[in-house]
ROTORLUM-930798 format. One record per atom (N, C-alpha, C, O): residue in one letter; atom name; y, x, z; residue number from 1. Coordinates in Angstrom, 2 decimals. Example, Ala and Ser with C-alpha at 12.3 -4.5 7.8 and 13.67 -1.06 7.14 Angstrom:
REM ROTORLUM-930798
a_N_-5.69_13.19_7.80_1
a_CA_-4.50_12.30_7.80_1
a_C_-3.30_13.20_7.80_1
a_O_-3.32_14.24_8.46_1
s_N_-2.25_12.85_7.08_2
s_CA_-1.06_13.67_7.14_2
s_C_0.03_12.90_7.87_2
s_O_1.14_13.41_8.04_2
END
This chain:
REM ROTORLUM-930798
m_N_8.89_-6.58_8.30_1
m_CA_7.90_-5.56_8.51_1
m_C_8.62_-4.25_8.81_1
m_O_9.60_-3.90_8.16_1
v_N_8.10_-3.55_9.80_2
v_CA_8.70_-2.28_10.20_2
v_C_7.67_-1.17_9.99_2
v_O_6.53_-1.27_10.44_2
v_N_8.10_-0.11_9.30_3
v_CA_7.26_1.06_9.10_3
v_C_7.96_2.23_9.80_3
v_O_8.90_2.80_9.24_3
p_N_7.52_2.59_11.01_4
p_CA_8.14_3.68_11.73_4
p_C_8.06_5.01_10.96_4
p_O_7.23_5.18_10.08_4
a_N_8.95_5.94_11.32_5
a_CA_9.06_7.22_10.62_5
a_C_7.73_7.97_10.52_5
a_O_7.44_8.56_9.49_5
g_N_6.93_7.95_11.57_6
g_CA_5.66_8.68_11.55_6
g_C_4.68_8.12_10.53_6
g_O_4.01_8.88_9.83_6
v_N_4.59_6.80_10.45_7
v_CA_3.69_6.17_9.47_7
v_C_4.24_6.40_8.06_7
v_O_3.48_6.70_7.14_7
r_N_5.54_6.25_7.90_8
r_CA_6.14_6.51_6.58_8
r_C_5.86_7.95_6.15_8
r_O_5.56_8.19_4.98_8
a_N_5.96_8.90_7.07_9
a_CA_5.68_10.31_6.75_9
a_C_4.24_10.48_6.26_9
a_O_3.99_11.27_5.36_9
d_N_3.31_9.73_6.84_10
d_CA_1.91_9.79_6.39_10
d_C_1.77_9.25_4.97_10
d_O_1.03_9.81_4.16_10
l_N_2.49_8.16_4.66_11
l_CA_2.45_7.57_3.31_11
l_C_3.01_8.56_2.29_11
l_O_2.44_8.76_1.22_11
v_N_4.14_9.18_2.64_12
v_CA_4.79_10.14_1.74_12
v_C_3.90_11.35_1.52_12
v_O_3.71_11.79_0.38_12
a_N_3.36_11.91_2.59_13
a_CA_2.51_13.10_2.48_13
a_C_1.29_12.82_1.60_13
a_O_0.95_13.62_0.74_13
h_N_0.64_11.69_1.83_14
h_CA_-0.54_11.36_1.03_14
h_C_-0.17_11.19_-0.44_14
h_O_-0.89_11.66_-1.33_14
s_N_0.94_10.53_-0.69_15
s_CA_1.39_10.31_-2.07_15
s_C_1.67_11.63_-2.77_15
s_O_1.30_11.80_-3.93_15
q_N_2.30_12.55_-2.08_16
q_CA_2.61_13.85_-2.68_16
q_C_1.35_14.68_-2.90_16
q_O_1.23_15.36_-3.91_16
e_N_0.42_14.61_-1.97_17
e_CA_-0.83_15.36_-2.09_17
e_C_-1.68_14.87_-3.27_17
e_O_-2.35_15.67_-3.93_17
e_N_-1.66_13.58_-3.51_18
e_CA_-2.49_13.01_-4.59_18
e_C_-1.86_13.13_-5.97_18
e_O_-2.54_12.97_-6.98_18
s_N_-0.57_13.41_-6.02_19
s_CA_0.13_13.52_-7.30_19
s_C_-0.56_14.57_-8.16_19
s_O_-0.88_15.65_-7.66_19
p_N_-0.81_14.31_-9.44_20
p_CA_-0.20_13.28_-10.27_20
p_C_-0.93_11.94_-10.28_20
p_O_-0.55_11.05_-11.04_20
n_N_-1.94_11.76_-9.46_21
n_CA_-2.62_10.47_-9.40_21
n_C_-1.97_9.59_-8.34_21
n_O_-1.28_10.08_-7.45_21
e_N_-2.20_8.29_-8.44_22
e_CA_-1.73_7.36_-7.42_22
e_C_-2.55_7.56_-6.16_22
e_O_-3.77_7.72_-6.21_22
a_N_-1.87_7.54_-5.03_23
a_CA_-2.54_7.53_-3.72_23
a_C_-2.72_6.07_-3.32_23
a_O_-2.01_5.20_-3.81_23
c_N_-3.67_5.81_-2.43_24
c_CA_-3.86_4.44_-1.95_24
c_C_-4.49_4.47_-0.57_24
c_O_-5.13_5.45_-0.17_24
g_N_-4.30_3.39_0.15_25
g_CA_-4.85_3.27_1.50_25
g_C_-4.48_1.93_2.09_25
g_O_-4.09_1.00_1.39_25
v_N_-4.61_1.85_3.41_26
v_CA_-4.35_0.62_4.13_26
v_C_-3.41_0.92_5.30_26
v_O_-3.66_1.83_6.08_26
v_N_-2.34_0.15_5.40_27
v_CA_-1.41_0.26_6.52_27
v_C_-1.80_-0.83_7.53_27
v_O_-1.96_-2.00_7.18_27
v_N_-1.95_-0.41_8.79_28
v_CA_-2.41_-1.31_9.85_28
v_C_-1.20_-1.75_10.67_28
v_O_-0.52_-0.92_11.29_28
f_N_-0.94_-3.06_10.68_29
f_CA_0.21_-3.63_11.38_29
f_C_-0.25_-4.46_12.58_29
f_O_-1.32_-5.07_12.56_29
r_N_0.59_-4.45_13.62_30
r_CA_0.43_-5.40_14.72_30
r_C_1.82_-5.93_15.03_30
r_O_2.77_-5.17_15.26_30
d_N_1.93_-7.26_15.04_31
d_CA_3.21_-7.92_15.33_31
d_C_4.33_-7.42_14.42_31
d_O_5.46_-7.25_14.87_31
g_N_4.00_-7.18_13.15_32
g_CA_5.00_-6.81_12.16_32
g_C_5.39_-5.35_12.13_32
g_O_6.26_-4.96_11.35_32
t_N_4.78_-4.52_12.98_33
t_CA_5.09_-3.10_13.01_33
t_C_3.85_-2.29_12.64_33
t_O_2.77_-2.50_13.19_33
a_N_4.02_-1.36_11.70_34
a_CA_2.91_-0.50_11.29_34
a_C_2.54_0.44_12.42_34
a_O_3.39_1.13_12.97_34
e_N_1.26_0.45_12.77_35
e_CA_0.78_1.34_13.83_35
e_C_0.16_2.60_13.27_35
e_O_0.22_3.66_13.90_35
r_N_-0.45_2.49_12.08_36
r_CA_-1.08_3.68_11.50_36
r_C_-1.41_3.43_10.02_36
r_O_-1.36_2.31_9.52_36
y_N_-1.73_4.53_9.38_37
y_CA_-2.11_4.50_7.96_37
y_C_-3.51_5.06_7.84_37
y_O_-3.82_6.13_8.38_37
i_N_-4.35_4.34_7.14_38
i_CA_-5.72_4.81_6.86_38
i_C_-5.75_5.25_5.41_38
i_O_-5.65_4.43_4.49_38
r_N_-5.89_6.56_5.21_39
r_CA_-5.94_7.08_3.84_39
r_C_-7.16_6.55_3.12_39
r_O_-8.27_6.50_3.66_39
g_N_-6.93_6.15_1.90_40
g_CA_-8.02_5.73_1.04_40
g_C_-8.29_6.78_-0.01_40
g_O_-7.60_7.81_-0.09_40
r_N_-9.27_6.51_-0.80_41
r_CA_-9.59_7.36_-1.93_41
r_C_-9.37_6.54_-3.18_41
r_O_-9.84_5.41_-3.27_41
n_N_-8.66_7.11_-4.14_42
n_CA_-8.46_6.42_-5.42_42
n_C_-9.65_6.76_-6.30_42
n_O_-9.69_7.82_-6.93_42
a_N_-10.61_5.86_-6.34_43
a_CA_-11.83_6.10_-7.12_43
a_C_-11.53_6.19_-8.62_43
a_O_-12.32_6.75_-9.37_43
a_N_-10.40_5.65_-9.06_44
a_CA_-10.02_5.73_-10.47_44
a_C_-9.44_7.09_-10.81_44
a_O_-9.43_7.49_-11.98_44
a_N_-8.95_7.83_-9.80_45
a_CA_-8.34_9.15_-10.01_45
a_C_-7.39_9.11_-11.20_45
a_O_-7.53_9.89_-12.15_45
s_N_-6.42_8.19_-11.15_46
s_CA_-5.53_7.93_-12.27_46
s_C_-4.07_7.90_-11.83_46
s_O_-3.78_7.49_-10.71_46
p_N_-3.16_8.34_-12.69_47
p_CA_-1.74_8.21_-12.39_47
p_C_-1.20_6.82_-12.72_47
p_O_-0.03_6.54_-12.46_47
y_N_-2.02_5.93_-13.28_48
y_CA_-1.56_4.61_-13.74_48
y_C_-2.17_3.44_-13.00_48
y_O_-1.68_2.32_-13.12_48
r_N_-3.22_3.67_-12.24_49
r_CA_-3.87_2.59_-11.50_49
r_C_-4.67_3.19_-10.36_49
r_O_-4.87_4.40_-10.28_49
y_N_-5.14_2.33_-9.49_50
y_CA_-5.95_2.80_-8.37_50
y_C_-7.11_1.85_-8.12_50
y_O_-7.04_0.67_-8.44_50
e_N_-8.15_2.40_-7.55_51
e_CA_-9.31_1.63_-7.06_51
e_C_-9.51_2.09_-5.63_51
e_O_-10.00_3.19_-5.38_51
l_N_-9.12_1.24_-4.69_52
l_CA_-9.10_1.58_-3.28_52
l_C_-10.49_1.68_-2.67_52
l_O_-11.30_0.75_-2.77_52
e_N_-10.76_2.81_-2.04_53
e_CA_-11.97_2.99_-1.24_53
e_C_-11.54_3.47_0.13_53
e_O_-10.89_4.50_0.26_53
v_N_-11.91_2.71_1.18_54
v_CA_-11.64_3.10_2.56_54
v_C_-12.94_2.93_3.35_54
v_O_-13.85_2.25_2.89_54
p_N_-13.02_3.53_4.53_55
p_CA_-14.23_3.33_5.35_55
p_C_-14.46_1.83_5.60_55
p_O_-13.50_1.11_5.87_55
p_N_-15.69_1.37_5.52_56
p_CA_-15.99_-0.06_5.67_56
p_C_-15.47_-0.67_6.97_56
p_O_-15.09_-1.84_6.99_56
e_N_-15.43_0.11_8.05_57
e_CA_-14.98_-0.44_9.33_57
e_C_-13.50_-0.82_9.31_57
e_O_-13.04_-1.55_10.19_57
t_N_-12.76_-0.35_8.32_58
t_CA_-11.34_-0.70_8.18_58
t_C_-11.16_-2.20_8.12_58
t_O_-10.24_-2.74_8.75_58
w_N_-12.00_-2.88_7.38_59
w_CA_-11.85_-4.31_7.15_59
w_C_-12.03_-5.13_8.42_59
w_O_-11.54_-6.26_8.51_59
f_N_-12.74_-4.59_9.41_60
f_CA_-12.99_-5.33_10.65_60
f_C_-11.79_-5.30_11.60_60
f_O_-11.79_-6.00_12.61_60
l_N_-10.78_-4.49_11.30_61
l_CA_-9.59_-4.44_12.14_61
l_C_-8.88_-5.80_12.20_61
l_O_-8.22_-6.12_13.19_61
e_N_-9.01_-6.59_11.14_62
e_CA_-8.42_-7.94_11.16_62
e_C_-9.03_-8.79_12.26_62
e_O_-8.35_-9.64_12.84_62
d_N_-10.31_-8.56_12.56_63
d_CA_-10.97_-9.31_13.64_63
d_C_-10.36_-8.97_15.00_63
d_O_-10.48_-9.75_15.94_63
d_N_-9.72_-7.81_15.11_64
d_CA_-9.08_-7.37_16.35_64
d_C_-7.60_-7.73_16.40_64
d_O_-6.87_-7.25_17.28_64
g_N_-7.14_-8.58_15.47_65
g_CA_-5.77_-9.06_15.49_65
g_C_-4.77_-8.24_14.70_65
g_O_-3.57_-8.49_14.78_65
y_N_-5.25_-7.27_13.95_66
y_CA_-4.35_-6.48_13.11_66
y_C_-4.14_-7.15_11.76_66
y_O_-5.00_-7.89_11.28_66
e_N_-2.99_-6.89_11.16_67
e_CA_-2.73_-7.33_9.80_67
e_C_-2.83_-6.09_8.92_67
e_O_-2.24_-5.06_9.22_67
l_N_-3.57_-6.19_7.84_68
l_CA_-3.76_-5.06_6.94_68
l_C_-2.92_-5.25_5.69_68
l_O_-2.82_-6.35_5.14_68
a_N_-2.30_-4.16_5.26_69
a_CA_-1.51_-4.18_4.03_69
a_C_-2.03_-3.09_3.11_69
a_O_-2.22_-1.95_3.54_69
v_N_-2.25_-3.43_1.86_70
v_CA_-2.66_-2.42_0.90_70
v_C_-1.44_-1.57_0.55_70
v_O_-0.32_-2.07_0.49_70
f_N_-1.68_-0.29_0.32_71
f_CA_-0.61_0.65_-0.04_71
f_C_-1.06_1.44_-1.25_71
f_O_-2.23_1.81_-1.37_71
h_N_-0.11_1.69_-2.15_72
h_CA_-0.36_2.68_-3.19_72
h_C_0.96_3.28_-3.66_72
h_O_2.04_2.74_-3.38_72
s_N_0.85_4.38_-4.35_73
s_CA_2.05_5.07_-4.80_73
s_C_2.23_4.94_-6.30_73
s_O_1.28_4.72_-7.05_73
h_N_3.48_5.07_-6.71_74
h_CA_3.84_5.22_-8.12_74
h_C_4.49_6.60_-8.23_74
h_O_5.18_7.04_-7.32_74
l_N_4.26_7.26_-9.34_75
l_CA_4.86_8.58_-9.52_75
l_C_6.34_8.49_-9.80_75
l_O_7.14_9.17_-9.17_75
s_N_6.72_7.64_-10.76_76
s_CA_8.13_7.57_-11.12_76
s_C_8.63_6.15_-11.35_76
s_O_9.84_5.93_-11.33_76
s_N_7.75_5.20_-11.57_77
s_CA_8.22_3.83_-11.80_77
s_C_8.70_3.23_-10.47_77
s_O_8.27_3.68_-9.41_77
p_N_9.57_2.24_-10.52_78
p_CA_10.11_1.64_-9.29_78
p_C_9.00_1.13_-8.38_78
p_O_7.90_0.82_-8.85_78
p_N_9.28_1.04_-7.08_79
p_CA_8.26_0.56_-6.14_79
p_C_8.12_-0.96_-6.18_79
p_O_8.31_-1.65_-5.17_79
r_N_7.79_-1.45_-7.34_80
r_CA_7.61_-2.87_-7.59_80
r_C_6.23_-3.06_-8.21_80
r_O_5.79_-2.23_-9.00_80
p_N_5.53_-4.14_-7.86_81
p_CA_4.21_-4.36_-8.43_81
p_C_4.25_-4.41_-9.97_81
p_O_5.09_-5.08_-10.57_81
s_N_3.33_-3.69_-10.56_82
s_CA_3.20_-3.71_-12.02_82
s_C_2.38_-4.92_-12.45_82
s_O_1.81_-5.62_-11.61_82
r_N_2.32_-5.15_-13.74_83
r_CA_1.49_-6.24_-14.26_83
r_C_0.04_-6.01_-13.85_83
r_O_-0.67_-6.96_-13.51_83
t_N_-0.40_-4.76_-13.89_84
t_CA_-1.78_-4.43_-13.48_84
t_C_-1.99_-4.78_-12.01_84
t_O_-3.03_-5.33_-11.65_84
d_N_-1.00_-4.46_-11.15_85
d_CA_-1.11_-4.80_-9.73_85
d_C_-1.29_-6.31_-9.54_85
d_O_-2.13_-6.75_-8.76_85
v_N_-0.48_-7.09_-10.25_86
v_CA_-0.53_-8.55_-10.12_86
v_C_-1.87_-9.09_-10.63_86
v_O_-2.48_-9.95_-9.99_86
e_N_-2.32_-8.58_-11.76_87
e_CA_-3.58_-9.06_-12.34_87
e_C_-4.79_-8.69_-11.50_87
e_O_-5.79_-9.40_-11.51_87
n_N_-4.71_-7.57_-10.77_88
n_CA_-5.86_-7.09_-10.00_88
n_C_-5.71_-7.32_-8.50_88
n_O_-6.36_-6.63_-7.71_88
i_N_-4.87_-8.25_-8.09_89
i_CA_-4.59_-8.45_-6.67_89
i_C_-5.84_-8.87_-5.89_89
i_O_-6.00_-8.47_-4.74_89
g_N_-6.70_-9.67_-6.47_90
g_CA_-7.97_-10.04_-5.85_90
g_C_-7.83_-10.54_-4.42_90
g_O_-7.06_-11.46_-4.16_90
l_N_-8.58_-9.94_-3.51_91
l_CA_-8.60_-10.36_-2.11_91
l_C_-7.30_-10.06_-1.37_91
l_O_-7.10_-10.54_-0.25_91
w_N_-6.42_-9.29_-1.99_92
w_CA_-5.14_-8.96_-1.35_92
w_C_-4.08_-10.01_-1.62_92
w_O_-2.95_-9.89_-1.13_92
g_N_-4.41_-11.05_-2.38_93
g_CA_-3.46_-12.10_-2.66_93
g_C_-2.90_-12.72_-1.38_93
g_O_-3.66_-13.12_-0.50_93
g_N_-1.57_-12.78_-1.28_94
g_CA_-0.92_-13.36_-0.13_94
g_C_-0.73_-12.43_1.05_94
g_O_-0.09_-12.80_2.03_94
k_N_-1.27_-11.22_0.96_95
k_CA_-1.13_-10.25_2.04_95
k_C_-0.03_-9.25_1.71_95
k_O_0.33_-9.10_0.54_95
p_N_0.50_-8.56_2.71_96
p_CA_1.53_-7.56_2.44_96
p_C_0.99_-6.45_1.54_96
p_O_-0.18_-6.08_1.60_96
y_N_1.88_-5.95_0.71_97
y_CA_1.52_-4.99_-0.34_97
y_C_2.66_-3.96_-0.40_97
y_O_3.78_-4.31_-0.76_97
l_N_2.38_-2.71_-0.05_98
l_CA_3.42_-1.68_0.01_98
l_C_3.27_-0.70_-1.15_98
l_O_2.16_-0.30_-1.51_98
i_N_4.40_-0.32_-1.72_99
i_CA_4.42_0.65_-2.82_99
i_C_5.47_1.71_-2.53_99
i_O_6.60_1.39_-2.13_99
y_N_5.10_2.95_-2.73_100
y_CA_6.01_4.07_-2.54_100
y_C_6.17_4.79_-3.88_100
y_O_5.19_5.05_-4.57_100
t_N_7.42_5.12_-4.24_101
t_CA_7.69_5.87_-5.46_101
t_C_8.02_7.31_-5.08_101
t_O_8.99_7.57_-4.37_101
v_N_7.21_8.23_-5.57_102
v_CA_7.34_9.65_-5.24_102
v_C_8.68_10.20_-5.73_102
v_O_9.39_10.87_-4.98_102
r_N_9.03_9.93_-6.98_103
r_CA_10.24_10.52_-7.59_103
r_C_11.51_10.15_-6.84_103
r_O_12.40_10.99_-6.68_103
t_N_11.62_8.90_-6.37_104
t_CA_12.85_8.44_-5.75_104
t_C_12.76_8.29_-4.23_104
t_O_13.75_7.95_-3.58_104
d_N_11.58_8.55_-3.65_105
d_CA_11.36_8.43_-2.20_105
d_C_11.71_7.02_-1.70_105
d_O_12.31_6.87_-0.64_105
e_N_11.32_6.00_-2.47_106
e_CA_11.57_4.61_-2.09_106
e_C_10.26_3.93_-1.67_106
e_O_9.22_4.12_-2.30_106
l_N_10.33_3.15_-0.61_107
l_CA_9.21_2.36_-0.13_107
l_C_9.63_0.90_-0.15_107
l_O_10.71_0.56_0.34_107
a_N_8.79_0.03_-0.69_108
a_CA_9.10_-1.40_-0.75_108
a_C_7.86_-2.20_-0.40_108
a_O_6.73_-1.74_-0.57_108
a_N_8.09_-3.41_0.11_109
a_CA_6.99_-4.29_0.50_109
a_C_7.08_-5.60_-0.29_109
a_O_8.17_-6.08_-0.61_109
w_N_5.92_-6.15_-0.60_110
w_CA_5.83_-7.34_-1.43_110
w_C_4.71_-8.23_-0.94_110
w_O_3.86_-7.83_-0.14_110
r_N_4.73_-9.46_-1.43_111
r_CA_3.60_-10.38_-1.29_111
r_C_3.35_-10.92_-2.69_111
r_O_4.27_-11.40_-3.35_111
i_N_2.12_-10.85_-3.12_112
i_CA_1.73_-11.33_-4.44_112
i_C_0.75_-12.48_-4.23_112
i_O_-0.30_-12.30_-3.61_112
a_N_1.09_-13.64_-4.75_113
a_CA_0.21_-14.80_-4.61_113
a_C_0.34_-15.68_-5.84_113
a_O_1.45_-16.06_-6.22_113
h_N_-0.78_-16.00_-6.45_114
h_CA_-0.82_-16.92_-7.59_114
h_C_0.12_-16.46_-8.71_114
h_O_0.78_-17.29_-9.34_114
g_N_0.18_-15.16_-8.95_115
g_CA_1.00_-14.62_-10.03_115
g_C_2.47_-14.47_-9.70_115
g_O_3.25_-14.02_-10.54_115
t_N_2.86_-14.84_-8.49_116
t_CA_4.25_-14.75_-8.06_116
t_C_4.44_-13.53_-7.17_116
t_O_3.60_-13.24_-6.30_116
i_N_5.54_-12.81_-7.38_117
i_CA_5.86_-11.62_-6.59_117
i_C_7.05_-11.94_-5.70_117
i_O_8.11_-12.34_-6.19_117
e_N_6.87_-11.76_-4.40_118
e_CA_7.94_-12.05_-3.43_118
e_C_8.25_-10.77_-2.65_118
e_O_7.34_-10.17_-2.07_118
p_N_9.52_-10.34_-2.63_119
p_CA_9.86_-9.16_-1.82_119
p_C_9.78_-9.49_-0.33_119
p_O_10.11_-10.60_0.09_119
l_N_9.35_-8.53_0.46_120
l_CA_9.32_-8.68_1.91_120
l_C_10.32_-7.72_2.53_120
l_O_10.44_-6.58_2.08_120
p_N_11.06_-8.17_3.55_121
p_CA_12.00_-7.25_4.19_121
p_C_11.24_-6.10_4.86_121
p_O_10.19_-6.30_5.46_121
l_N_11.80_-4.93_4.72_122
l_CA_11.13_-3.73_5.24_122
l_C_12.14_-2.91_6.03_122
l_O_13.21_-2.56_5.53_122
g_N_11.78_-2.62_7.26_123
g_CA_12.67_-1.84_8.11_123
g_C_12.02_-0.59_8.59_123
g_O_12.63_0.19_9.32_123
END
């Protein structure tokens, strides 16, 4: 998976703006490259968890051949899925999952399926 500098800058900016709460949204990929970031709203307004809200039309992008990846930020913990992330994966199971850590400026990608966490290469 490739996240170009412009899309990464959008993820970083959103994460910093939402601090001290977690930011969340959806990264839109085509052929393994992120084309854009759709900012979400963290309905939980929490520094420890998120409840993703995005415009409903976001979900229809998959019908147009895009791959959607959920994104959220951590304030200081490593960019690795937490137990809460794994337990609440829901419909995102098996799909790309990106986490950015504000404190260390690290971005990582994962796939969570059936309680298993698999790192995804990120360029």
